[in-house]
C-alpha positions, 0 to 999 in steps of 0.5 A: 663512191663505190666499193667493189669486192670482187665476185670473181671465183678465181680472186676468191680462191687466190686470196684464200691461198694467200692466207695459208700460214705456211705459204712460201715466199715464192708462192705469196709473191706469185699470188699477189701478182696474179690477184693484182692483175685481176683487180686491175682488170676490174678497176679499168673496166670503165676506161674511155675508148675512142675509135682510130683508123687502122690498117689490118690484114683485111684492110682499113678498119676503125678500131677501139683504143684508149681515149686518154693517157693510162692511169698512174699507178701509186704503190704505197711503200713498201708493200704496195710495190709487191702489186706493181708488176701485176698492175703493170701487166694490165697497164704496161704504159702506166706511169708510176707515182710512189708514196711513202707513208709512216705513222708519227709516233708522237701524234699517231697520225700518218705522214708522208716521208717520200713522194714522187708524183708524176708531173702530169697527174692532173691529166691522169687517173690514179690507182693506189695499190696496197695489199691491205686496207686496215685502219685506212690512215695510209690510204687516206693520206695518199688520197689527200696527197694525190688530190692536192697534187691535182689528180681529179680521179682516184681509185684504190686496189686492195687485196684485203680490207677491213670494214673500219678502213673502208668506212674511213675512206667512204666518209672522207672521200666519197668520190674514190672507188675501191676494188677489193679482193676480200672484205674481211671481218674486222680489226683486232685490238692491235689494228691487224685485219682478221682473218687478214694475210699477216704482214703482207710487206714482210711476206713479199720482201722476206723480212719475217 
């Protein structure tokens, strides 16, 4: 497994803007979209290419094109939906597999309450998208669900992540690469990321 905190100056800049306490709904959504696009670019830099015959204005050429099906994007409900448009701007032919995870209030363990995984998951890589990796429970459950469904390669994109969540995924699934806008300081005693973004789902959907 590898953890890839983005070193791109514009990612760092835009994540900083996301942290502003008085940020508007419109601006938050726009920035989430922009950072999602940039992280998707980083996460797909290793996609395999093949060469295909093509006729262009100057004649016949052999042009590089993607060798395999585009990955399936996996937003974790509900906040992950806010990253979907940005990721699809880079992967317009990607399928979408949706996963809903919630905490069981008796066991305190994450449980899937909704899943719609594409039928050809064994033929595609999967890219989990979620604004925040805090304790890591939802991401862990989603990774295990995807692997149980036959997925052979899983990556994950997060706008911000806590070291505690990263450590959990590293130990449980060392083959999963994570692309992160910012690795933040820590979790507080309530499990919120510091400095974090606040509740990204509320800010994306306007339910503050």
